[in-house]
N, C-alpha and C positions, 0 to 999 in steps of 0.2 A: 774776543779777540781776532785780528786778523792777521793771518802767516800771505808770507811775499814768496811766492814759487816764480819761479823758473823754466819756460818751455820753449823746445825749439820743435816746431811745424815747418813740414813741407808746403811752398806756395800755394798747392793744389788745395790742403785743407784749410790753409790762411784766407784760401779766397772765399771758400764757403762759409768758412765761420763769415765772415765780413757779409755777404748776401745775405745768411740767417739774420744777423744784426740791424741787414736794411728793411728786411720782412719783418723783424718784429718790432722794428723803434729800439732799439739797442744804441745809447749814445759811447758805449767804449766795450771794449772786447774782454774788460775781467770781468761783467756782469754777465753777456754773454755765454762764458764759457763757466762761471758759476751754477746758469739756470742748468746747460746742458748736463755739467758733474750732476746736478742732485737729479737731475730727471734721469740719468743712467744709476746712479747708484740708489732709486727708488723702485726700480725694476726688481722685481723676485729673484730672478735669475742670479743677476748679482748679489744683491743682500741678503737673502738667505742663506742660511747653512745649507752647504750641497743636501739631497734626499738622494737614497739610495734608489727611488724610481720615479721617473716622469714620465710627463707625457707632453709633445711638443708638436709647433707645427713650423716647417723650415718652408719657406717662399723664397724662392729665385724666379727672375726671369733669364732667358738666355735666347740665343739667335741659334737656331736650329739649324743653319748652311753650315755656320762654323767646324770645320772639320773633325768628324766623329764625337763631338761633344754630345748631342744625345746618348750615342752607345755607352759613351764614358758616363755620363750620369745615370744611365740605367743601370749599368756593373756596381755603380756604388750600392743604389737599392737591393741589386738581388747581393751582394757581401754582407749587406745588414737587413738580409728578410725576416730576420726575429725581431727588428725594429718596428718594424715597416709595415702598420697598420692599413694604410692608403692612399694613394696617392691621385691628384687631380691636376689635369693637364688642359691648357686653355691657348688656343692658338688665337693672340694677339693683333697679328697682323701677317703679310707674306713673309716677314723672317721672325721675330718675337714670340716665344710662347711662356706662358707661365705655368709653374709648379709648385706645387704644395702638397708637400709630404708631410702625414699627421705619425708620430710614431710613439710610441711608450717602449719603457722599459729602463735598463740603468741609465742613470743619468750622467756618469761619464760614457758610455758608448753613446747616448743619442749626441752629447755635446762632441763627440768622436763624429758621427755621419752629418752631421751639420758642419762642421767644420771643412771635410771631404768632401763635401757638394760645393758650397761658400768658397772653397780656394782653387773650385777647379776656374784653370785659365777659359777666357770668354763668357764664364755665368757674371752678368753684370750687375744685377742686385740683387742682394737677397740679407734672409733676417732671420734668425732665432726664434721663437717666441715658444719659452718655456717653462712648463707649470711645473714644479716640485709637486709632488702626492705625498700626502702624511700617511707614517704608517707602512705598510706595504704597499699600500692604493689596491686593493681591494673592499669594498665597501658593500660586503654581505650579497654581492650580486651573484658568485661561482663563478665568474667567467676571468680567466689572467690574461 
């Protein structure tokens, strides 16, 4: 059984869907959106029940020349020092930097960190890759 849903999208999102359709050979938006939704729902961070503890990689690109952005991003990391395991910073070109923050901790706090970073004005691209840990996350290695 197929259900008909009506959604409203801003022009930028509609254009992005049309470009996606062109690249992938879709003939209508319904099929393209169905596949995009299926893909999103297959993501363990979306489909699985929230685990108490997770590990994650938050990756983002930003222009380090933007007013105080690098400082604001560093402050977010310092404010969440208990979650941040490591950060890698790569200079992509004269303006753009890629950072990847590896996190471990309470899933709600990990998501909060990612939202704080990715919602910073002038962060251009970003993504959270969250991996829920079964149990307490300790697999006998004696590390927290």
